[in-house]
N, C-alpha and C positions, 0 to 999 in steps of 0.2 A: 170633231175638231182634232187636227193633228198638228204637231210641232216638230220640226227638224231643226236642231241647232246644236251648238257646242254645249257640252255639259258644264254647268256652272252652279256653284253653291251660293253665289252672290255675297257671301260673307267676306267682302274685301274692303280695304280702306279706300276712302275717297282721295281727292287730289293730293292732299298732304299725307305724309306718313304718320300714322297714329298707332301707338302701342297700347296693349292691354285691352281687356274686355270690360273694365269697370269705369271707363270714361263716361261722361254724360252723353245721353243719346242725341242731344242737339249740339251742333257746332256753336261757338260763341257768336254773338252779334258783332261782326267786325266793323260795322259802320253805323253806330247808334244814332248819328245825326245825319243820316243819308238824305233827308228832305232838304238839307241845306245845299246839297250838291246836285240834286235832280230838279229840273226846271218846274215840274208840275207833279203833284202827288198822283194825279190820274195816270201818269206815265209809270208809276211804281206799282200799280195794281196788277199783279201777275195774271196773265191769261194763257190758257192752253187750248189747243185744238182738240176736239172730241174724238177725231179719228185716231190720232196717235195715243190718246188716253185709253181708248178701248182695245187697241191691238198692240202686241209686243213688237214695236218698231225698233226700239233702242236696246242696245246691249246693257246688261246690268253688271258687267265686269269692268274693272278699271285697268285690267291688263289687256294687251292687244287681243282682240277677238276677230279671227280671220276666217271663220266658217260661215258659209251661206246658211240662212235660216228660211224656212218655209212654214207658213201658218195658214190653216184652213178652218173656217167655222161658218156655218149657215150660209154657204155659197160665197163667202168672202175669202179671197185668196191674196196673200201678201208674201212676197219673197224679198228678202233683204240681202244684198250682195255687197261684201266689203271691198274696199280698195286695198292697196298695199299697206296702208296705215291702219287697217282694221275697221270694224263697224263703228258707227257713231254711238256714243254711250249716252246714258240718261243724264249724265252731268253735262255733256255737250248740248243736250236739249235746252239747257238754260238760255242759250243764245236765241234759239227759236222762240222760247217763251217771252223773252224780252222784246224781240221784234214784233211778235203778235200783240203784246201789250201796248206797244207804241201805236200800232195801226188801229186797235180798238179805241184807244184814247182819242185819236183823231176823229174816228167815226162818232164818238160820243159828243164831240164838239161840232158835228155836222159837216166835217170835211170828208172828201173822197180820198181814201188812202191809196198809195202807190205800192206796187210790188217790190220796189227798191226802197229800203229803209236806210236813212242816213242817221248816223248816231256817233256819239263819242264813246270810245272804248272804256274810258274811266267810269262813265255813268253806268255802263252795263255791268262792269265788275262790282261797283258799289250796290246796284239794285239787286244783284244775284248773290250778294254776301261773299264775293270772291276776294282773294288777296289782291292788293293793288301794287304789289312788288313786281320786279322784273319777271319773276317766276309766274305770277298771275297772268301777265301779258303773253308769256310764252305758251302757257297752257291754253289760253284762249285762241292763239294762232293755230295750235295743234287741233283744237276742237273744230275750228272753221274748216281745216283741211279734211277732217273725217266727215263732217257734214256734207261738204262738197263731193267727197269721193264715194260715200255710201250710195248705192243705187237701189231704188225700190221699184218693184214691178207688182202692180196690184189692180184689182177691179173694184176696190172699195170706193163708195160714193163720197164725194165732198161737194157740198152745195147742191145736192139733189141730182148730180150728174154721175152716171156710172159708165165707165169705159176703161179698158185696159190701158194703163199708162206706165211708162218707164221713165224715171226721173231721179235726180239727186235731191236730197233734203233741202239744200239751197242750190240755186242756179249759179250764183257767183258771189264772191266776196272780194272787195277791193279796198285796199288801204290808201286813203287819199291824203293823209298827212302823218308824218312821223316826227319824233323828237330827234335831237342831234345824235343820240346813241342808237337810233333805229327803232325805238319803241313806238308802237302804233298809237295815234291820237284819234283820228277820224276814220270812220269806216262807212262803206256802202255795202249792204247785204241785199241781194236779190233773192227773194223767196221763190220756191217752186210754185208753179201754178196750182198744184194740189193743195198746198198749205194756204196760199193766198185765197183760194176759193172758199176754204173753211172760214177764213176771217170775214170776208165780205158777206158771207151767208150767216154770220154770227153763230156758227157752230163752235162756240168757244165757251169755256167755263173759267171762273175765277179760282185761283189757287191761294191758299193761305200763305202769307209771307214766310212762315216757318218751314215751308216746303224746301227752301234753299238752305235751311239749317240741318235738315235730316242727314245724318252721317252716312247711313247705309243706302246704297242704290236700291236695294230690295224694298226698303220702307218707302222710298219715293214712289216706286211702282205700286205698292199697296195703296198708298194715298191717292194716286191717280185713279185707280179703279174705284175706290170708295167715293171719290168726288164725282166720278162719272155716273155711278149707279145708285148711290145713296142720295147725293145732291142735298136738297133741303128736307128730305123725308126723315122721319124719326130714326129709322134703322134700315140696314140692308144685310142680308145673309148670303154667303157663298160657300159651297163645299170646297174642301181642301184640294181635291184633284182638279177641279175647275179653276181654282185660283192658281194652282201650279201651271196649268196650261196657259192661262192669260198672262202669266209672268214670263212665259217662254223658257221654263226650266225643264231640263232633262235629268236632273239629279234624282236619286232614289227618294221615294215618297217619305220614308222615315226621316231622311235628312231634311227634306223640305218642311215636314211637320215640326221638327225640332227648331228650325229657324223661325217659323211662324210663332211657335210658343214663346220663343225668346223675345220677339217683338211685343207679344201680349204681356209678358212679365214686366218688361221695361216700361210699357205704357201704364200698367197698374202701379208701378213704383213712382214714375215721374210725370204721368199725364202729358207726355210730350207729343203724342201723335196729333197732328193738326186737325181741327174740326171734329174729329170722331174719336170715341173711345173704342178700342178693339180688344175682343176676347175670343177665345176658342174653346169649344166643348164638343166632343164626339165628332171631331173632324169637320165641324161647321164653324166658320169664322163670322162673327157678328160685329158690325160697325154701328155704333150708336151716335147720333148727332149730338154734339155737346151744346149747341146753341139753341135748340128748340125752335128753329125757324118755322117748323110746320104748324106751330100753334098760331101763326099769323095768317091772315087771309091771303089767298093766292094773288089776288089783285088788290093793291092798296089804293084806296080812294075814299075821301071823306065827302065828296060831292059827286054827283053824276057826271059832271063835265070836268072834273079835276084831271090833270095830266096823269096818264097811266105810267106807273113805275113797276116793272116786272120784278119777280123775286131775285133774279140774278143781279140786277142793279142794286137792290137792297143789300145783297151780299157785298157788293163793291162799296156801298156806303159805310159798312162796318169797318172797312179798311181805311176809307177816307177820314172817318171820324171815330177812331178807336175809343171804346169806353162809353160812347153815347148810345142811347136808345134811338135807333135810326127811324123807328116808326113815329116816335115823338117829333123827331126832326122833320119827318115828312109832313106831319100835321102843321108844323110851323111854316114850312116852305109853301104849302098849299094856301095857308092863311095869307102869307105875303103875296102870293100870286093873285088871290082874290082882291086884296087891298089895292094892288097895282092895276086892276081893271081887266084881269085875265089876258095878259099879253100873249101873243102867239110865240111859242117856243120852237126854235129850229130843232133842238134836241132836248126833250124833257129830261132824259137820263143824264146828259152832260150838265144841264142846268142844276139838277138836284145834287149831283155829286160835287159840283162847284160850291153849292150852298153848304154842304156837309164839310168840305175842306176848309172853308172860311171860318165856320164855327169852331172847328178843331184848332185852327191857327190862333183864334182869339182867346180860346179857353181850352187848352189841352187837358184831357183827363188822365193822361198817363205820361 
């Protein structure tokens, strides 16, 4: 594996200016009542495409990064070429995650998604824990510009198709409605075919909502890799040098080691890292699953003909009904399905998630 990119220590502040190293590792929850503003909780379940989780597509710097990057591993080649506004950053990726989440939610409801996503700018800011001030809208406009301007050339498969492609991370963004002072209200974002193909092939994974609260871009990248490789397993290990390459870092190994150790110390003190506890020993980083999902069967079913719910949907259910035992909810849902005479379900996953959502609305546990 080889990486060519700009040197970056990653230890940079996110969108807002933050001083000091003793601040909490998670950003505050800016919109604690976000479900009041988002039409459906399914829309708020963050989804990410596995190709960009596996490979270092996005810059981890919050300062303009104007150097081309090249990454090679196991026959996969990816080149990321910036525009005059610099490379798209991992914070810019929030927009893609939101769009992917919308499309997956439609698929869970049995609908055929379109490559063009129509959305309200305010909803996207709320769902990704962004500021809804004028500055928040300006930063989102800048992010759209970088996403459109960043060019990717790659042979990485999405949806089982391998071909060398050259594309932008989004094909187009169009503001369809503004306020009197020029602030965007409604948007249309057309995803690249590369990203869209990942979505319709369901090559996506759920992200913990606290992903959007992680202060440091480097921690976001570490979480992406853990979510991709550890998933619902008990644990996952990776060597320090390999982690450095997968993060796209050219900084000295000793500096990178110190940064990883700092993340591990913060997690030991605060338990802030989403889904996984992270430790380091002898230059091996260990991610341990906090939820113990592996103790549950891979296929959840209480009767032979009960609707199949895959582990990823069970992960979504934990978001739709926080605090509940989702396996107990599944048992209740299947009992209801049997009592109703085993009706045909257009989308079992969507029906089960809707059941979990309604239970949480009736009796929230947090």
